N, C-alpha and C positions, 0 to 999 in steps of 0.2 A: 610806341611799341607795347609798353606796359599795360595801357588801356586795352588795346586790342586783344592781348593775351588773357587778361582778366575777363573780358566780355566772352571771348571764344571758349575758354575752358572753365569759367566759373561754375557751370552747371555740373560738371564732373570732377571738379577739384574742391568743392566746397568753397570756391572763391579764394583759396588760400595757396599761395605759391611759396610760402615762407615758413620755415619751422618755428620761428619765434612767434608769429602770428598763430600758428597751429597750436602752440603751447599755451597761449592765452585763451584761445577758443576752448581747449580742453579744460583749462582751469576755470573758465566761466560756465561750463556745463554745455557749451555748444557742440561738443564732440565727446564721444567715449574714449577711453583710453586706447582701445584697439584701432579706433578711426584715426586718432591723432598719431599714433605710431605708424600706420599704414600711410597716412599723408606724408609724414615727415620723411619716411624712407623714399617714397615715390618723388617728393620735392628734391631730395638730395641726388637720387638717380637722374632726374630730368635736368637738374642743373649741371651734372657731370656731362651728360650727352650734349647739353646746351653749349658747353665749353668746347667739346670736340668738333662740332659742326663748323663753326667759323674758323677753327685752326685749320681744318682740311680745306675749307673754301679759300683761304689765303695761302695754300701751299706749305703749311707747317705740318709737323706730325700731329696726330690727333690730340696727343696730351704732350705738352712741353712745359715742364716746370717753370714757373715764374721766377725771375731774378730780382724783381723789384721788392726791396725791403720797405715795409711800411710799419713803423712803430713809433710810439710817443704818446704821451698823455693826450695831446691835442687830438690825435686821430682816434684814440679810444673813446674820449670824451664825445667826439663828433658821432660816433657809432651809438653811444648811449643816447644822445639827444635824437638822432635820426630815427632810431627804432622806437624810442618813446613816443615820438610825434606820430609815427606810422600807426602804432597801436592805438592812440587816441583818436586819430582820423577814422580808422576803420571801425573800431567798436563804438565810437561816439555816433557815428552815422547809423550804424545798425541799431543801437539803443534809441536813436532818434526817429527810427522808422523810415530813414532815407536810404534804403538799400540799392536803389538804382543809381544813386550818386556815387557809390563807393568806388567803381572802377575809375571814373574820372577824377575823383579826389585824391585817390592813391597815386594815379599818374602825375597830377599836378603836384602833389606833396613831394614825391620822389624827385621829379624834375627840379623843384626848388631846393630840396635838400642837397642835391648834387652841387648847387651853387652855394648854399650857405653853410655847409660843413667842409672842414679841411680835409676830411677822409673821402669825399665825394659820394657819401651816403650809401655804402653797401647795404646796410639795414636788413640783411638777409643772410643767416648763416649758410644756407645752402649755396647762395651766390658767392659767398666769401670763399668757400671750399672750391667751387668751380673756378673762380678767378686765379686760384693757385695752380691751375692746370693749363695756363696760357701765358706765354711770355710775350704778351702784347702790352699796349698802353694800359689796358685794364687789369693786368696781372698783379698778384700779390705773392710775394715769396711764401712757400709753405711754412716756414719758421715764424711768419707774421700772422698766420691764420688763428692760432689759439686765442690771443688776446682780442682780436676782433670778435670772434664768436663769443667770448665771454662778455665783452661789452655790449653786444647785440642782445644776448639774453638778459643782462642786466637792465637794458633799456626797456625791454619787454616787461619785465618784472616791476619796474617803476610805473610803467604805463598801466599795468594792471592795477597796482595800488592807487593810482590816480583815478582809474575808471571806478573802482569800488567806492571811492570817496564821492565822485561826482554822479554816479549812478548806483545807488545802494542796492538795487536788486541784482546786480551782477554777482555771480557766483551761485545763484540758485539753479539747481538742475532743471527747473521747470522752463527756463528760458533757453531753448534750443534754436538760435537764430542762424 
């Protein structure tokens, strides 16, 4: 599903469906501040609407707050690791000139991260917020959201630091990938 969405919407979304990835794109010069803000708001809005649709399809209210509490260092560490890896996969492929591989690599990475992390790899602040709006197996209690989001942005920051070491040209405004 993720591969299909990235392939279908990549040309109008900048290929970014994730505010943490958008932040890294802005910080590496791939987006202007206004573009990054616009994308992040659209990503959050899309995620919220994306939570409402299946709720309605399964006979729930459009927005039903989740009750599943998810907290603990193991889960937050998982989010740091998952988001770190996602940033490395995306921007490593971009910097290596393998743009056509990005949708497939992201789909494969997230599928694997669901299995190798104890948090099931949300790795996306917008998705984390959206999951607080559904009381299904994917739900996360609203009180659990802030630490997940902090961990995701921390993972993105660590990913950016690693990218700058591995690809020293990252951060130059002349590289708008």
